[in-house]
C-alpha positions as a Python dict, from the first residue, in 0.01 Angstrom:
ca = {
    (1, 'X'): (0, 0, 0),
    (2, 'X'): (-144, 136, 318),
    (3, 'X'): (-94, 506, 385),
    (4, 'X'): (139, 456, 681),
    (5, 'X'): (500, 563, 611),
    (6, 'X'): (691, 282, 783),
    (7, 'X'): (596, -85, 750),
    (8, 'X'): (799, -336, 952),
    (9, 'X'): (869, -663, 774),
    (10, 'X'): (879, -964, 1004),
    (11, 'X'): (995, -1313, 911),
    (12, 'X'): (835, -1627, 1054),
    (13, 'X'): (906, -1997, 1004),
    (14, 'X'): (557, -2055, 865),
    (15, 'X'): (335, -1780, 717),
    (16, 'X'): (-3, -1947, 782),
    (17, 'X'): (76, -2008, 1148),
    (18, 'X'): (194, -1645, 1191),
    (19, 'X'): (-124, -1508, 1022),
    (20, 'X'): (-346, -1702, 1262),
    (21, 'X'): (-140, -1614, 1569),
    (22, 'X'): (-121, -1241, 1490),
    (23, 'X'): (-499, -1231, 1425),
    (24, 'X'): (-595, -1427, 1738),
    (25, 'X'): (-341, -1291, 1984),
    (26, 'X'): (-284, -928, 1875),
    (27, 'X'): (-604, -858, 1680),
    (28, 'X'): (-432, -785, 1347),
    (29, 'X'): (-639, -808, 1028),
    (30, 'X'): (-507, -973, 717),
    (31, 'X'): (-512, -731, 421),
    (32, 'X'): (-384, -974, 159),
    (33, 'X'): (-157, -1272, 113),
    (34, 'X'): (51, -1399, -177),
    (35, 'X'): (86, -1773, -173),
    (36, 'X'): (265, -1915, 128),
    (37, 'X'): (547, -1659, 129),
    (38, 'X'): (415, -1310, 204),
    (39, 'X'): (121, -1124, 355),
    (40, 'X'): (32, -781, 478),
    (41, 'X'): (-168, -717, 795),
    (42, 'X'): (-324, -404, 942),
    (43, 'X'): (-382, -274, 1291),
    (44, 'X'): (-549, 65, 1326),
    (45, 'X'): (-386, 293, 1070),
    (46, 'X'): (-61, 94, 1069),
    (47, 'X'): (55, -216, 889),
    (48, 'X'): (311, -494, 894),
    (49, 'X'): (433, -726, 623),
    (50, 'X'): (515, -1082, 714),
    (51, 'X'): (727, -1329, 518),
    (52, 'X'): (804, -1696, 547),
    (53, 'X'): (1161, -1823, 556),
    (54, 'X'): (1050, -2154, 401),
    (55, 'X'): (978, -2023, 52),
    (56, 'X'): (1099, -1740, -170),
    (57, 'X'): (860, -1575, -417),
    (58, 'X'): (979, -1541, -773),
    (59, 'X'): (1086, -1189, -864),
    (60, 'X'): (1141, -1089, -502),
    (61, 'X'): (1448, -929, -358),
    (62, 'X'): (1684, -1191, -224),
    (63, 'X'): (1751, -1133, 145),
    (64, 'X'): (2115, -1031, 191),
    (65, 'X'): (2364, -1226, 398),
    (66, 'X'): (2307, -1162, 766),
    (67, 'X'): (1934, -1102, 720),
    (68, 'X'): (1771, -1272, 1015),
    (69, 'X'): (1428, -1177, 1145),
    (70, 'X'): (1313, -829, 1046),
    (71, 'X'): (1354, -525, 829),
    (72, 'X'): (1180, -193, 776),
    (73, 'X'): (981, -84, 474),
    (74, 'X'): (955, 294, 437),
    (75, 'X'): (728, 466, 185),
    (76, 'X'): (879, 765, 4),
    (77, 'X'): (756, 997, -269),
    (78, 'X'): (1058, 954, -500),
    (79, 'X'): (1252, 632, -449),
    (80, 'X'): (1516, 713, -713),
    (81, 'X'): (1598, 1050, -555),
    (82, 'X'): (1610, 882, -212),
    (83, 'X'): (1840, 608, -346),
    (84, 'X'): (2074, 864, -509),
    (85, 'X'): (2095, 1064, -187),
    (86, 'X'): (2169, 750, 18),
    (87, 'X'): (2429, 634, -234),
    (88, 'X'): (2597, 975, -246),
    (89, 'X'): (2623, 974, 132),
    (90, 'X'): (2792, 634, 160),
    (91, 'X'): (2503, 394, 223),
    (92, 'X'): (2568, 25, 171),
    (93, 'X'): (2325, -53, -110),
    (94, 'X'): (2195, -409, -115),
    (95, 'X'): (1964, -373, -421),
    (96, 'X'): (1929, -79, -660),
    (97, 'X'): (1575, 52, -737),
    (98, 'X'): (1364, -215, -906),
    (99, 'X'): (1006, -200, -1040),
    (100, 'X'): (791, -484, -906),
    (101, 'X'): (470, -627, -1059),
    (102, 'X'): (276, -532, -745),
    (103, 'X'): (310, -164, -830),
    (104, 'X'): (610, -62, -620),
    (105, 'X'): (959, 59, -706),
    (106, 'X'): (1197, -36, -424),
    (107, 'X'): (1562, -33, -322),
    (108, 'X'): (1725, -196, -20),
    (109, 'X'): (2009, -70, 198),
    (110, 'X'): (2193, -183, 512),
    (111, 'X'): (2249, 82, 779),
    (112, 'X'): (2555, 126, 1001),
    (113, 'X'): (2401, -109, 1260),
    (114, 'X'): (2339, -384, 1006),
    (115, 'X'): (1963, -321, 989),
    (116, 'X'): (1796, -374, 653),
    (117, 'X'): (1579, -95, 511),
    (118, 'X'): (1367, -110, 194),
    (119, 'X'): (1247, 221, 56),
    (120, 'X'): (937, 196, -161),
    (121, 'X'): (744, 425, -397),
    (122, 'X'): (398, 333, -530),
    (123, 'X'): (413, 345, -910),
    (124, 'X'): (78, 177, -989),
    (125, 'X'): (-245, 137, -796),
    (126, 'X'): (-313, -233, -834),
    (127, 'X'): (-552, -470, -662),
    (128, 'X'): (-369, -763, -501),
    (129, 'X'): (-540, -996, -751),
    (130, 'X'): (-374, -805, -1036),
    (131, 'X'): (-35, -941, -933),
    (132, 'X'): (-129, -1281, -794),
    (133, 'X'): (-223, -1216, -431),
    (134, 'X'): (-561, -1267, -263),
    (135, 'X'): (-747, -986, -86),
    (136, 'X'): (-851, -1078, 266),
    (137, 'X'): (-1043, -772, 392),
}
């Protein structure tokens, strides 16, 4: 994971087309991609994740009803404590904390405006190739 705290997640009809467009038009750099369904790109010290609506990776969180075109990914030091605080304070939990093979523990919540937030804690320092992605930088 990059060091930035907030990583927007944008959904596109086709991942490959979005990767090319974001590189050529905005100057983003591809950090890694996993098949035809997900990639991460950098710009300066920030990052975005992009996903395709045409395929769903195995083991991924299923987008909740009403999920349309974006979400936010926020890095936290202790995802379980963050989840417990959000739950205690009435948050609408979409997915409880889950450990993923790419070295992140994440939970997903919907805010009062219907926006989707995923909070993520790095639990293992893995190369993208360790979990099936391909490094691009």
